[in-house]
N, C-alpha and C positions, 0 to 999 in steps of 0.2 A: 712333141709326143702326140701320136694319133689318139683320138677319143672314140670310145665305144659306149653306146647305150644298150643295155640288156633289159628287155621288157619281159618280166616274169620271174618270180622268185621261188620256183619249185626246185627240185633237184637239178634239172637240166640248166635252168637259168643261173642258179648259184654256181654250178660246176663250170659253166662257160665263163662267168664273171671272174671267178678265182683264177682259172688257168690263163685267161686273157691278160689279167693284171700281171701275172707272173711273166708273161711273154712280152711285157713292155707297154701294153695299152693303158691309157687312162680311162678307167671303167666306172660308169655310173649304172646302178641297177635300180629299176623302177618296179615297185609292187606295193600296193596299199596294205597287204597282209602277207608278208613273206612266210613261206613254208606252211600255208594254211589250206592249200588246195589238194589236188589228187595225190601229191607226194606225201602229205600228212596221213592220208587214209590207206596207203598201200600196205600190202602184206610183206613185201620185200623178197619174194621168190626170184631166184635167178635160174630159170629152168627152161631154156630153149630146146634142150634135147628131149626131155620128157614130154614136151608139147608138140614134138615133131609129128608130121603126118604126110604120107605120100602125096606129092604134087605141090608141096609148100616149100620148095627148095630155097627160095629167096628169104623167106621168114627164118628158116633154120640157119642159113648162111649168115644173115645179119645178126641174129641172136648169139650164135656161137662166136662170132668175131668180137662181140662186145663182152661176152663172158670171159674170153681169153684176156681181156684187158683189166678185169676186175682186181686181181691180186695186186698189180702194180698201183692201180688207182687207189685202192684202199690203203695200201702201205704208205703211199705218199701223203694221203689225207691224214692218217694217224700220226705220221711224223710231224706234220705241221700243226695239227689241231689237238693232238692227244686223244682223239676219239677213235675207238675200235668199233667197227660196224658189223662184223660177221657174227651171226647167232646160230648157224648150223652149217655143217660141212657137206651134207648129202641130201638128196631128195629121193623119197620112196613113194612111188605111185602104186596104189593098190586097187584090186578088182574084187567086186562082190559077187559077180555072176560069170557064167561061161562066156558070154558075148564080150564083156569087158576084158576078161583074161585073154581072149583071142586078139583084142585090140592092142593089148600090151605086147604081145608077140609081134604084131604087125609093126608097131612103133620101133621095137628093138631091132628088127631086121632092116627096116628102112633107114633108121638113123645110123645103124652099124654100117650100112652100105655107103654112108657118107663120111666114114672115118671116125665115128664116135662110139665109144663102148657103153652099152647099157646091159645090165644083168637081169635076166628073167628069173624070178624066185617062185618056188611052190609055197604052199601054205606053211609048211614047217620053216622054210627059209625066212618068210616074213616074220613069223613069231619069234624066231631066234634073234632077229634084229630089234623088233619092237613088240615085246610080249604083251603090252597093255592094249594092243589093237583087238578089235572084235574077232571072235572065233569064226565069224561068217566070211572073213576075208579069204579069198580063194587063191590069189596069186599076187605077185608084186613085180615092180620094175625099179631096179636100183640104179640111180645115177650118182656115182661117187664124185663126179666133177661139178655137181650143181649145188652150190651153197645157198645161203640166204642172208640178207642183211636186215638190221633193224632200221627201218626207214626214218624214224624220228631221231635216232642217233646220227644217221647220215646227214639229215638236214642240219642238226646242231654242228656237226663237224664242218660242213660246207660253209655255214655262216661264219664260224671261227676262222676258216681258211680265207674267206673273203676279207675279213677285217685285217688279218695278218698281211694280206697282199695289197692292202690299200684301196679296196673297192669302196666307192662312195654309194651309200644306200639312201634312196629317196622313197619314203613310204607314201607313194601317190600313184594314182591310176594314170594311164596314158590313153588319150582319146584319139590322137593323130600321130602316126609315126613320122610324118613329114615335118612336124613341128619340133621334133627332138633336136637339140643342139649337140649333134655328134657326127663324127666323120662316117662311122659305120653303126648300123643298128642290127641287133639280133632279136628276133621275135620268138620268144619261148614262153608264151602265155597259155600253154595248154589248150583246153577246150575253148577258151576265150579268144584264141588267136584269130578265128574267122571274123570276129567283131572288128578287128583292125585291118584284116585283109580278106574281104568277102570271097575272093577267088580261091581261097584255100579249102579243099574238101575235107574239113575236119569238123567233127560234131561231138557234143557231150554224150557220154554213155554212163549212166548212173551205176554205181557199185556200192553196196553196203558191206561193212565188215563188223565183226565183234572182237572185242579184246576181253579175254577171260583171265582172271587172276587166280593163281593156284592158292588153295587153302590148306592148312595143316591137315594131314591125313588123306588128302585127295590123291588120286593117281598122278604120278609125276608126268610132266609133259614129255612128248616124244623128243628124242635127241635130233631127229631128222625132220625135214619138211615132209608132211604126209599129204598126198594128193589122191583124190578119188572122184568117182561120179556116183551119185546116189539118186535113184529115180530120175535119171537123165540130167541131173543138175551137177555141175562141177563144184567141188568143195576142196578147200585146202586148210591145213593146220600148220602154222609156222611158229616154232618156239620163240619165246622171249624170256628174259631173265626172271620175270615174275609170273609167267604163265604162257598163254597161247593166243595168237591172232587167228581168227576163223574168217574165211571169206570164200568167195565173194559173189554176191548177186550181180546180175547184169541186166539192165533195162534200158530201152530207148525212151528216156523220160525227160529229155531236154536238160535244163539246169536245175531240175528239182532234186534237192539233196535231203528231202525228208526221209527219215528212217521209218519204214513201214512195219506193222505187226507181222504181216505175211513174210517179209524178208527175214526178220529176226527168227520167226518160227522155223522157216525152212533151214536156215543156217544152223540153228541149234539141233534140230532133228537130224540133219545130215551129218553133223559133226559127231553126234552121239552114236549114230549108226557105225561110225568108224572107230571112235574111241569112247566106249560106254562110260568110263569113269569121269568124263567131262561134266556130268551132271552135278558133281560136287564142287565145281569151280564157281567163283564169284563172277557174275556178269558185270564187268567194270566199265564197259563203254560199248555203245552202238552208234555208229557213225557212217555217213555216206559221202561220196565225192563224185565228181564228174570227170571221168577219164576222157582224154582227147582221142576219139576214134577216127579211123580213115577207112575208105572202101576196101583196101586190101590188107589191113592190119599191119602195114609197115609205116614207119614214121615219115614225116616230111622234113628233110634236112638238105639245105642247099641255098644257093643264091637266087633271090627273086628279082633283084635289081642291082645296079652297080653299088647301091648303098645298103640294101636290106638282105640279111640272111635269115632264113627261117629254121627253127628247130622245134617241131611240135608233132602232134599226132601219134604219140607213143603208146596210146591205148593202155592195156593192162600191163605192159612191159616197160614202163617208165624207169623203174629201178634197174632192171637188167640192162637196158640200152643206154644208160647215162654215160658210161665211159667212152663208148664209141661215138656217141653224139657229140660229146665235148671235143674229142679229137677231130671229128669231121668239121665242126664249126671253126675250130682254130685253123684247120687246113684251108677252109674257104676264105677266112680273113687274111691268110698269108698268101692267097692266090694259088694254092696247091691242093685241089680237091682230093679227098681221101678215097682210094679205090674201094675199100671195104664198105663204103657208104653209098655206092653207086645205085643200089636198088632203092634207096630212100629219096632219090631225086624228086623234088616237088613238082617238076614239070612232066612227070610220067603220065599224068592223067590227061594231058593236053595233046598227046601224040597218038597216032593210029595204032601203035603197037602196045599201048598200055594194057596190062592184064590185071585181072582181079582174082585174088585168092579168097578162100572161104574159111579161113582159120577161125574156129569158135572157142578154142581153149578146152582144157579138161581132157579127160579120156574120151575118145570118140566112140 
C-alpha cells in the first residue's frame, strides 16, 4: 500500500486525508493543533456568485465549480460521521446607498452572463425576506444557490471521517518535507506553507470575527447569510444554531492574531448598521486567524515535484473551495489532474502569461 503524508490539519488537510484513505492510501496527517487555524475562525460562507465581479472570470469559475460539489461532499460526510454542516440555504447581499445598489446590478448582470441566476430586490423585497434588517437598506441581491456551513461542525465531521477511514494522526509539527517517511506528501499547511516551501507565493492575511449568542427576547438571527459593505468595509452575518457569526476584518499583519479593539468596534458597528437588533446579543467570542493569501486570490493546488503536491492559498474562501481542492489533490495523486482546477496551478506565477486579479471581496 502506498503511503501519504498530509501536512496541515485544517479543512483541506483533513478532507484530503479522509478521501485519500478511502481511496486506498495509508495516510498519516501531521499537525500540532488540528483544526485550530484559519478553518476554526471561518464564517462558512459559500458565496462565489455574490462575490463575482467583471474581469474575475477565473475566480468565479473556480468557486462555482467547488460550490457545485458541496451537496455531495456534505452528504457523504454526514453519512460517514453523522455531522450535518449546512446552516443556511441562501445568501442575501444588501446595499445601503445608491452606489452599492448599482454594484449589485452590475454583479447580477455579469454573473448572469456566465450562466448563474441572481435576483435583484428592491427595498420591499429585502424586507419581505428579512424584516429585521435596517430600514436604511435600499436594495438586495439574492443568491438562492449559495448556502453556508458551520465551519466548526465541518472540522468535527472531517476528524470523525478521518478516524473512520483509518488515518493516523500525529500531533507534531513538520520542519522538513524531505524527511517525511512517505511515498507522497501533500502540503496543506495554510499560511504556514511558505515556511516549508519558500518558493510558494502565499502569505498570512489577518482576519477577525465575532461570535454573537442570541439572548431571550433579542431579534432572531437572519435565516440567510447577510452580506454588505458599510463605510467601505465588507461585513457578513452568518447564522448559527445559537446566534450569528460576524466577520471579517482583513489586514496585512503577518502572523499576528491579536484581536484589536478597532477590529471589534468596526465589526459591531457595521453589523448593527445592517441588523439593529444585534445590540441585544451576547458577545460570546472575538477571535482572529491568518488566512493564506495569494497574489491573484486563487489557491495553489497541484504538483510541485514528483513527490510533493501542494494545496494552500485559499484565502477567505477555504470553506467554499474545500470539495474541489480535495478532488483536485486526489486527481494529482492518481496521475489525473482535474480540469476544473487548472486555474489553481501553482506554477502559474513562474510563467510569462501569469495574470493577477484584484478581487477584494464584499460589495464593490
